[in-house]
DOLOVO-24143 format. One line per 4 residues: number of its first residue (from 1); their letters; for each residue y, x, z of N, C-alpha, C. Coordinates in Angstrom, 1 decimal, decimal comma, m for minus. Atoms other than C-alpha are relative to their C-alpha. Layout:
N
NUM	a	Y/X/Z/Y/X/Z/Y/X/Z | ...
//
This chain:
236
1	maal	m0,2/m1,4/0,5/21,6/m16,6/26,9/m1,0/1,0/0,5 | 1,0/m0,9/m0,6/19,0/m15,1/29,2/m1,2/m0,1/m1,0 | 1,1/0,1/0,9/16,4/m16,5/26,7/0,3/0,9/m1,2 | m0,4/m0,8/1,1/18,3/m14,8/23,9/m0,2/1,5/0,3
5	rswl	0,2/m1,5/m0,3/18,3/m11,4/25,7/m1,5/0,3/0,0 | 1,4/m0,2/0,0/14,6/m11,8/26,3/m0,6/0,1/m1,4 | 0,4/0,0/1,4/14,1/m12,5/22,6/0,3/1,3/m0,6 | m0,4/m1,3/0,6/16,1/m9,4/21,6/m0,9/1,1/0,5
9	srsv	0,8/m1,0/m0,6/14,0/m7,3/24,0/m1,4/0,0/m0,7 | 1,4/0,2/0,6/10,7/m8,7/22,5/0,1/0,5/m1,5 | m0,1/m0,4/1,5/12,0/m8,2/18,9/0,1/1,5/m0,2 | m0,1/m1,5/0,1/12,9/m4,5/19,5/m1,4/0,6/0,2
13	sfff	1,3/m0,5/m0,3/9,5/m3,9/21,0/m1,0/m0,3/m1,2 | 0,8/0,4/1,1/7,9/m5,8/18,2/0,2/0,9/m1,2 | m0,3/m0,8/1,1/9,7/m3,8/15,6/m0,6/1,4/0,1 | 0,5/m1,3/m0,1/8,6/m0,5/17,0/m1,5/0,0/0,2
17	ryrq	1,5/0,1/0,0/5,0/m1,8/17,3/m0,5/m0,8/m1,1 | 0,3/0,9/1,1/4,8/m3,4/13,9/m1,4/0,3/m0,5 | 1,4/m0,3/0,5/1,4/m1,7/13,3/m1,0/m1,1/0,4 | 0,9/1,1/m0,4/m0,1/m4,7/15,1/0,2/m1,3/m0,7
21	capa	m0,4/1,3/0,6/1,5/m7,3/12,8/m1,1/m0,5/m1,0 | 0,9/0,5/1,1/m1,2/m7,4/10,1/m1,4/0,7/0,2 | 1,3/m0,7/m0,2/m4,7/m6,4/11,6/m0,9/m0,2/m1,2 | 0,9/0,2/1,1/m6,4/m8,0/8,6/0,2/1,1/m1,1
25	vadl	m0,3/m1,0/0,9/m4,6/m5,5/6,4/m0,6/1,3/0,3 | 0,5/m1,2/m0,5/m5,7/m2,6/8,5/m1,5/0,0/m0,1 | 1,4/0,1/0,2/m9,3/m3,8/8,5/m0,4/0,2/m1,4 | 0,3/m0,2/1,4/m9,2/m4,0/4,7/0,1/1,4/m0,4
29	krrc	m0,1/m1,4/0,3/m8,0/m0,4/4,5/m1,2/0,8/0,5 | 1,1/m0,7/m0,5/m10,8/0,8/6,7/m1,3/m0,3/m0,9 | 1,2/0,4/0,8/m13,4/m1,1/4,7/0,1/0,6/m1,4 | m0,1/m0,6/1,3/m12,0/0,1/1,4/m0,3/1,5/0,0
33	fsel	0,3/m1,5/m0,1/m12,1/3,7/2,5/m1,5/0,3/0,1 | 1,4/m0,2/m0,1/m15,7/3,3/3,6/m0,7/m0,1/m1,3 | 0,6/0,2/1,3/m16,7/1,9/0,3/0,3/1,0/m1,0 | m0,5/m1,0/1,0/m14,6/4,4/m1,6/m0,8/1,3/0,1
37	mrpw	0,6/m1,3/m0,2/m16,2/7,4/0,0/m1,5/0,0/m0,1 | 1,4/0,0/0,0/m19,8/6,2/0,0/m0,7/0,6/m1,2 | 0,7/m0,6/1,1/m20,7/7,1/m3,6/0,3/1,5/m0,2 | m0,4/m1,4/0,2/m19,1/10,6/m3,2/m0,3/0,9/1,2
41	rrtv	0,3/m0,9/m1,1/m20,6/11,9/0,0/m0,8/1,2/m0,3 | 0,7/m1,2/0,4/m22,8/14,2/m1,9/0,7/0,9/m1,0 | m0,8/m0,7/1,1/m20,1/15,5/m4,2/0,1/1,5/0,3 | m0,1/m1,5/m0,3/m19,6/18,8/m2,4/m1,3/0,7/m0,2
45	avgf	1,3/m0,7/0,1/m23,3/19,6/m2,2/m0,4/0,0/m1,4 | 0,4/0,0/1,4/m23,9/18,5/m5,8/0,8/1,0/m0,8 | m1,0/m0,8/0,7/m20,8/20,3/m7,0/m0,4/1,5/0,2 | 0,4/m1,4/m0,3/m21,9/23,5/m5,2/m1,2/0,4/m0,7
49	gval	1,3/m0,3/0,6/m25,4/23,3/m6,6/0,2/0,2/m1,5 | m0,3/m0,2/1,5/m24,1/22,8/m10,2/0,8/1,2/m0,2 | m0,8/m1,2/0,2/m21,6/25,6/m9,7/m1,0/1,2/0,0 | 0,9/m1,1/0,0/m24,5/27,9/m8,9/m0,8/0,0/m1,2
53	cavp	0,7/0,1/1,3/m26,4/26,7/m11,9/0,8/0,5/m1,2 | m0,9/m0,4/1,2/m23,4/27,5/m14,1/0,2/1,5/0,0 | m0,2/m1,5/m0,1/m23,4/31,2/m12,9/m0,6/0,7/m1,2 | 0,6/m0,8/1,2/m25,8/32,3/m15,8/0,9/0,1/m1,2
57	vaqk	m0,9/m0,1/1,1/m23,0/31,7/m18,2/0,5/1,4/m0,2 | m0,6/m1,3/0,0/m21,6/35,1/m17,2/m1,1/1,1/m0,1 | 1,1/m1,0/0,0/m25,1/36,8/m17,2/m0,5/0,1/m1,4 | 0,5/m0,3/1,3/m26,1/38,4/m20,5/m1,5/0,2/m0,1
61	seph	1,4/m0,3/0,0/m29,6/39,0/m19,5/m0,9/m1,1/m0,5 | 0,7/1,1/0,5/m30,7/35,5/m20,4/0,8/m0,8/m1,0 | m0,9/0,7/1,0/m28,8/34,5/m23,5/m0,5/m1,3/m0,5 | 0,6/1,2/0,5/m31,2/31,8/m24,5/m0,5/m1,0/1,0
65	slsn	0,5/0,9/m1,1/m31,8/30,2/m21,1/0,6/m1,4/0,0 | m0,7/1,3/0,1/m29,2/27,5/m21,6/0,7/m0,1/m1,3 | m0,8/0,2/1,3/m27,8/26,0/m24,8/1,5/m0,2/0,3 | m1,4/0,3/m0,1/m24,1/25,6/m25,4/0,2/m1,5/0,5
69	dalm	m0,2/1,4/m0,4/m24,5/21,8/m25,1/m0,4/m0,2/1,5 | 0,4/0,2/m1,5/m26,3/22,1/m21,7/1,1/0,6/0,9 | m1,1/m0,6/m0,8/m23,5/24,4/m20,4/1,2/m0,9/0,0 | m1,1/0,9/0,1/m20,9/22,0/m21,6/m0,2/m1,3/0,9
73	rrav	0,3/1,1/m0,8/m22,6/19,1/m19,9/0,1/0,3/1,5 | m0,1/m0,4/m1,4/m22,8/21,0/m16,6/1,5/0,2/0,3 | m1,4/m0,2/m0,3/m19,2/22,0/m16,9/0,8/m1,3/0,1 | m0,7/1,3/m0,1/m18,0/18,4/m17,6/m0,4/m0,8/1,2
77	slvt	0,5/0,7/m1,2/m20,1/17,2/m14,7/0,9/0,5/1,2 | m0,9/m0,5/m1,0/m18,0/19,5/m12,5/1,3/m0,6/m0,1 | m1,3/0,6/0,2/m14,9/18,1/m14,0/0,1/m1,4/0,5 | 0,1/1,4/m0,5/m15,9/14,5/m13,3/m0,1/0,0/1,5
81	dsts	0,1/0,0/m1,5/m16,8/15,4/m9,7/1,4/0,3/0,6 | m1,3/m0,4/m0,5/m13,4/17,1/m9,2/1,0/m1,1/m0,1 | m1,0/1,1/0,2/m11,4/14,3/m10,7/m0,3/m1,2/0,8 | 0,3/1,1/m0,9/m13,3/11,7/m8,8/0,3/0,2/1,5
85	tfls	m0,4/m0,3/m1,4/m12,7/13,5/m5,5/1,5/m0,2/0,1 | m1,4/0,1/0,0/m9,0/13,7/m6,4/0,4/m1,5/0,0 | m0,3/1,4/0,0/m9,0/10,0/m7,2/m0,3/m0,7/1,3 | 0,3/0,6/m1,3/m10,7/9,1/m4,0/1,1/0,3/1,1
89	qtty	m1,0/m0,4/m1,0/m8,1/11,0/m1,9/1,3/m0,8/m0,3 | m1,3/0,7/0,3/m5,1/9,5/m3,8/m0,1/m1,5/0,2 | 0,2/1,4/m0,3/m6,6/6,0/m3,5/0,1/m0,3/1,4 | m0,1/0,2/m1,4/m7,0/6,3/0,2/1,4/0,1/0,5
93	alie	m1,5/m0,1/m0,3/m3,4/7,5/0,5/0,8/m1,1/m0,4 | m0,8/1,2/0,5/m2,1/4,7/m1,6/m0,3/m1,3/0,8 | 0,4/1,2/m0,8/m4,1/2,0/0,3/0,7/0,1/1,3 | m0,7/m0,2/m1,3/m2,7/3,4/3,6/1,5/m0,3/m0,2
97	aite	m1,4/0,2/0,2/0,8/3,4/2,2/0,4/m1,4/m0,2 | m0,2/1,4/0,2/0,6/m0,1/0,9/m0,2/m0,9/1,3 | 0,3/0,7/m1,3/m0,9/m1,3/4,2/1,2/0,2/1,0 | m1,1/m0,2/m0,9/2,0/0,3/6,2/1,2/m0,8/m0,5
101	ytka	m1,1/0,7/0,6/4,5/m1,3/3,8/m0,2/m1,5/0,3 | 0,3/1,4/m0,3/2,8/m4,7/4,2/0,3/m0,4/1,4 | m0,3/0,3/m1,4/3,0/m4,5/8,0/1,5/m0,1/0,2 | m1,4/0,0/m0,2/6,7/m3,7/7,8/0,6/m1,2/m0,6
105	vytl	m0,5/1,3/0,6/7,3/m6,7/5,5/m0,3/m1,2/1,0 | 0,3/1,1/m1,0/5,5/m9,0/8,1/0,9/0,1/1,2 | m0,9/m0,2/m1,1/7,7/m7,5/10,8/1,3/m0,7/m0,3 | m1,3/0,6/0,4/10,8/m8,5/8,9/m0,1/m1,5/m0,1
109	vsly	0,2/1,4/0,1/9,4/m11,9/8,2/0,1/m0,7/1,4 | 0,0/0,5/m1,3/8,9/m12,5/11,9/1,4/0,0/0,6 | m1,4/m0,1/m0,5/12,4/m11,3/12,8/0,9/m1,1/m0,7 | m0,8/1,0/0,7/14,0/m13,6/10,2/m0,3/m1,4/0,5
113	rqyt	0,3/1,3/m0,6/12,1/m16,6/11,5/0,6/m0,2/1,4 | m0,5/0,1/m1,3/13,1/m15,9/15,0/1,5/m0,1/0,0 | m1,4/0,0/0,1/16,7/m15,3/14,0/0,5/m1,4/m0,4 | m0,3/1,3/0,5/16,7/m18,6/12,1/m0,1/m1,1/1,1
117	sllg	0,1/1,0/m1,1/15,5/m20,5/15,1/1,1/0,1/1,0 | m1,1/m0,1/m0,9/18,4/m19,2/17,1/1,4/m0,3/m0,5 | m1,3/0,3/0,6/21,2/m20,1/14,7/0,6/m1,2/0,7 | m0,8/1,0/m0,7/23,9/m22,1/16,4/m0,1/0,1/1,5
121	kmns	0,2/m0,1/m1,4/22,8/m20,9/19,8/0,6/1,4/0,5 | m0,4/m1,4/m0,3/24,4/m17,4/19,7/1,5/0,1/m0,2 | m1,4/m0,4/0,4/28,0/m16,1/19,9/0,0/1,1/m0,9 | m0,1/m1,0/1,1/29,3/m13,5/17,4/m0,6/1,3/0,5
125	qeed	0,6/m1,3/m0,5/28,3/m10,5/19,6/m1,5/0,0/0,1 | 1,5/0,1/m0,1/24,8/m11,7/20,2/m0,6/m0,1/m1,4 | 0,5/0,1/1,4/24,4/m12,5/16,5/0,0/1,4/m0,6 | m0,1/m1,4/0,5/25,5/m8,9/15,7/m1,1/0,8/0,5
129	evwq	1,1/m0,8/m0,6/22,9/m7,5/18,1/m1,3/m0,4/m0,7 | 1,2/0,5/0,7/20,2/m9,6/16,4/m0,1/0,7/m1,4 | 0,0/m0,5/1,3/21,3/m8,4/13,0/m0,3/1,5/0,0 | 0,3/m1,5/m0,1/21,1/m4,7/14,1/m1,5/0,2/0,0
133	viig	1,4/m0,1/0,0/17,4/m5,3/14,8/m0,6/m0,3/m1,4 | 0,5/0,4/1,3/16,9/m7,0/11,5/0,3/1,1/m1,1 | m0,3/m1,1/0,9/18,7/m4,2/9,6/m0,9/1,2/0,2 | 0,9/m1,1/m0,2/16,6/m1,6/11,3/m1,4/m0,2/m0,6
137	arve	1,3/0,3/0,6/13,4/m3,4/10,2/0,1/0,1/m1,5 | m0,1/0,0/1,5/14,7/m3,7/6,7/0,0/1,5/m0,5 | 0,0/m1,5/0,4/15,4/0,1/6,5/m1,4/0,5/0,1 | 1,4/m0,5/m0,2/11,9/0,8/7,8/m0,9/m0,5/m1,2
141	mtsk	0,8/0,6/1,1/10,4/m1,6/5,1/0,3/0,7/m1,3 | m0,4/m0,7/1,3/12,4/0,1/2,3/m0,6/1,4/0,0 | 0,6/m1,3/m0,1/11,2/3,5/3,5/m1,4/0,0/m0,4 | 1,4/0,1/0,3/7,6/2,4/3,4/m0,2/m0,4/m1,5
145	qqey	0,1/0,4/1,4/8,1/0,8/0,0/0,1/1,3/m0,9 | m0,3/m1,2/0,8/9,5/4,1/m1,5/m1,2/0,9/0,1 | 1,1/m0,9/m0,1/6,6/6,0/m0,1/m1,2/m0,5/m0,8 | 1,2/0,4/0,8/3,9/3,8/m1,6/0,3/0,0/m1,5
149	lrle	m0,3/m0,2/1,5/5,7/3,8/m5,0/m0,2/1,4/m0,4 | 0,2/m1,4/0,3/5,7/7,6/m4,9/m1,5/0,3/m0,1 | 1,4/m0,2/0,0/2,0/7,6/m4,1/m0,7/m0,7/m1,2 | 0,5/0,7/1,1/1,3/5,0/m6,7/0,1/0,7/m1,3
153	stwm	m0,2/m0,8/1,2/2,6/7,3/m9,4/m1,1/1,1/m0,1 | 1,1/m1,0/0,0/0,2/10,0/m8,3/m1,3/m0,6/m0,2 | 1,3/0,7/0,2/m2,7/7,6/m8,1/m0,2/m0,4/m1,5 | 0,1/0,3/1,4/m2,0/6,5/m11,7/m0,4/1,2/m0,8
157	tavs	0,4/m1,2/0,7/m2,2/10,1/m12,8/m1,4/0,4/0,3 | 1,4/m0,3/m0,4/m5,5/10,5/m10,9/m0,9/m0,9/m0,8 | 0,8/1,0/0,8/m6,9/7,4/m12,7/m0,1/0,5/m1,4 | 0,0/m0,5/1,4/m5,9/8,9/m16,1/m0,9/1,2/m0,1
161	lsem	0,8/m1,2/0,0/m7,5/12,2/m15,3/m1,5/m0,4/0,1 | 1,4/0,4/m0,1/m10,7/10,5/m14,3/m0,5/m0,7/m1,2 | 0,3/0,7/1,3/m10,7/8,3/m17,4/m0,3/1,1/m1,1 | 0,2/m1,0/1,0/m10,3/11,4/m19,6/m1,3/0,8/0,3
165	aaea	1,2/m0,7/m0,3/m13,1/13,2/m17,7/m1,2/m0,8/m0,3 | 1,1/0,9/0,3/m15,4/10,2/m18,1/m0,2/0,0/m1,5 | 0,1/0,0/1,5/m14,6/10,2/m21,9/m0,6/1,3/m0,5 | 0,5/m1,3/0,4/m15,3/13,9/m22,2/m1,5/0,1/0,3
169	ayht	1,4/0,0/m0,4/m18,6/13,5/m20,3/m0,8/m0,8/m1,0 | 0,7/0,9/1,0/m19,6/10,7/m22,7/m0,2/0,8/m1,3 | 0,1/m0,6/1,3/m18,9/12,8/m25,8/m0,8/1,3/0,0 | 0,9/m1,2/m0,1/m20,8/15,9/m24,5/m1,4/m0,4/0,4
173	gadq	1,3/0,4/m0,3/m23,8/13,8/m23,7/m0,4/m0,1/1,5 | 0,3/0,1/m1,4/m23,5/13,8/m19,9/0,2/m1,4/0,4 | m0,2/1,4/m0,1/m24,1/10,1/m19,8/0,1/m0,4/1,5 | 0,0/0,5/m1,4/m24,9/9,8/m16,0/1,4/0,4/0,6
177	asit	m1,3/m0,4/m0,6/m21,7/11,7/m15,1/1,1/m1,0/m0,5 | m1,0/0,9/0,6/m19,7/9,4/m17,5/m0,1/m1,4/0,7 | 0,2/1,3/m0,6/m21,2/6,2/m16,0/0,5/0,0/1,4 | m0,4/0,0/m1,4/m20,7/7,3/m12,4/1,5/0,1/0,1
181	arnh	m1,4/m0,1/0,0/m17,1/8,3/m13,1/0,7/m1,4/m0,3 | m0,6/1,3/0,4/m16,3/4,9/m14,8/m0,2/m1,0/1,1 | 0,2/0,9/m1,1/m17,9/3,0/m12,0/0,9/0,2/1,2 | m0,9/m0,4/m1,1/m15,8/4,9/m9,5/1,4/m0,5/m0,3
185	iqlv	m1,3/0,5/0,5/m12,7/4,1/m11,5/0,2/m1,5/0,3 | 0,0/1,4/m0,2/m13,5/0,4/m11,4/0,1/m0,4/1,4 | 0,0/0,3/m1,4/m14,2/0,5/m7,7/1,4/0,2/0,6 | m1,3/m0,3/m0,6/m10,8/2,1/m6,8/1,0/m1,0/m0,5
189	ksqv	m1,0/1,0/0,5/m8,9/m0,2/m9,1/m0,1/m1,3/0,7 | 0,2/1,3/m0,7/m10,4/m3,3/m7,5/0,5/0,1/1,5 | m0,5/m0,1/m1,4/m9,6/m2,0/m4,0/1,5/0,1/0,1 | m1,5/m0,1/0,0/m6,0/m1,1/m4,8/0,6/m1,4/m0,4
193	qevr	m0,5/1,3/0,4/m5,6/m4,5/m6,5/m0,1/m1,0/1,2 | 0,2/0,9/m1,2/m6,9/m6,3/m3,3/1,1/0,2/1,0 | m1,1/m0,3/m1,0/m4,4/m4,5/m1,1/1,4/m0,4/m0,6 | m1,2/0,4/0,6/m1,6/m5,1/m3,6/0,2/m1,6/0,2
197	qlsq	m0,1/1,5/m0,2/m2,3/m8,9/m3,4/0,5/m0,3/1,4 | m0,4/0,3/m1,4/m1,9/m8,8/0,4/1,5/0,3/0,1 | m1,4/m0,4/m0,1/1,5/m7,0/0,0/0,8/m1,0/m0,8 | m0,7/1,1/0,7/2,6/m9,6/m2,6/0,1/m1,3/0,8
201	kaet	m0,1/1,2/m0,8/1,7/m12,4/m0,3/1,0/0,2/1,1 | m1,0/m0,2/m1,0/3,8/m10,8/2,4/1,4/m0,1/m0,5 | m1,3/0,1/0,7/6,7/m10,4/0,0/0,4/m1,5/m0,3 | m0,2/1,4/0,2/6,4/m14,1/m0,8/0,5/m0,7/1,3
205	klae	m0,4/0,5/m1,3/6,6/m15,0/2,9/1,4/0,5/0,4 | m1,4/m0,5/m0,3/9,7/m12,8/3,3/1,0/m0,7/m0,8 | m0,9/0,7/0,8/11,4/m14,5/0,4/0,2/m1,4/0,6 | m0,1/1,3/m0,6/10,6/m17,9/2,0/0,8/0,0/1,3
209	aqte	m0,8/m0,1/m1,3/12,0/m16,8/5,4/1,4/0,3/m0,3 | m1,4/m0,2/0,3/15,2/m15,5/3,8/0,6/m1,2/m0,5 | m0,5/1,2/0,5/15,6/m18,7/1,9/0,3/m1,0/1,1 | m0,1/1,0/m1,2/15,1/m20,8/5,1/1,2/0,4/0,8
213	elrq	m1,2/m0,5/m0,8/17,7/m18,6/6,9/1,3/m0,4/m0,7 | m1,2/0,4/0,7/20,3/m19,2/4,2/0,2/m1,5/0,0 | m0,2/1,4/m0,1/19,6/m22,9/4,2/0,5/m0,5/1,4 | m0,4/0,3/m1,4/20,0/m23,1/8,0/1,4/0,4/0,2
217	ktqe	m1,4/m0,4/m0,2/23,3/m21,2/7,8/0,9/m0,9/m0,7 | m0,8/0,9/0,8/24,6/m23,5/5,1/0,1/m1,3/0,7 | 0,0/1,2/m0,8/23,6/m26,5/7,2/0,9/0,1/1,2 | m0,8/m0,2/m1,1/25,2/m25,1/10,2/1,5/0,0/m0,3
221	gddr	m1,4/0,0/0,4/28,4/m24,5/8,3/0,5/m1,4/m0,4 | m0,4/1,4/0,3/28,4/m28,1/7,0/0,2/m0,8/1,2 | m0,1/0,7/m1,3/27,9/m29,4/10,5/1,3/0,3/0,7 | m1,3/m0,4/m0,6/30,9/m27,5/11,7/1,2/m0,5/m0,7
225	aepe	m1,1/0,4/0,9/33,1/m28,4/8,8/0,3/m1,5/0,1 | m0,2/1,5/0,0/32,5/m32,2/9,1/0,9/m0,5/1,1 | m0,9/0,4/m1,1/34,1/m32,7/12,6/1,4/0,5/m0,2 | m1,3/m0,5/0,2/37,0/m30,5/11,6/0,7/m0,9/m1,1
229	heay	m0,6/0,8/1,1/37,6/m32,6/8,4/0,4/m1,4/0,6 | m0,3/1,3/m0,6/37,4/m35,9/10,4/1,2/0,1/0,9 | m1,2/m0,2/m0,9/39,9/m34,5/12,9/1,3/0,1/m0,8 | m1,2/m0,2/0,8/42,3/m33,6/10,1/0,4/m1,3/m0,6
233	lred	m0,3/1,3/0,5/42,0/m37,1/8,6/0,7/m0,9/1,0 | m0,6/0,8/m1,1/42,8/m38,7/12,0/1,5/0,4/0,2 | m1,4/m0,5/m0,2/46,0/m36,5/12,3/0,9/m0,6/m1,1 | m0,8/0,6/1,1/47,1/m37,8/8,9/0,3/m1,4/0,3
//
């Protein structure tokens, strides 16, 4: 029982330090963010410069200095810059949320595996204590999942806005702005997909751990029932 108490203590500490459960996931998040922001480091400077160039729109002293098409191209470039910045921020937030959810899933996987290894070695009170730890981890995982689903909705809106801005840039002749925006969209989609795959892998491992726990419980029940049945037959 001392070993069980020690396990419970380690499990509680592990639950509250689950950020260390999936270092590979955290490394991926940092790498994705670095790649995500690299094409847009000059966005603020470029946007500010373009904004200054757009000022003559309100100046009547030079009515023929810029054509309407040129002004529209400059305006749509500002739009693509803004939507791309919004997409970058929402992508980073989503990647971080999925990463936290994945860590929480791995924490629950570890707890299920340790619980399964102790089946048949605990009394009812000890089993209840272990389940309280597992329930706490499950609540944490559900909370992280809800957060990432909320951010995923915002991210999808950001993707749609960027796609519309890229389309508008194409139709107004701002080809470079359109190409840059589309490349950025493809980049963030691939990064989010990569992190999603890691979370799906964690969910698969959780399902396997839960299945193994049920199998062990069923086996334990059968092992207990067999001696009782034999004793009943001997009494007859």
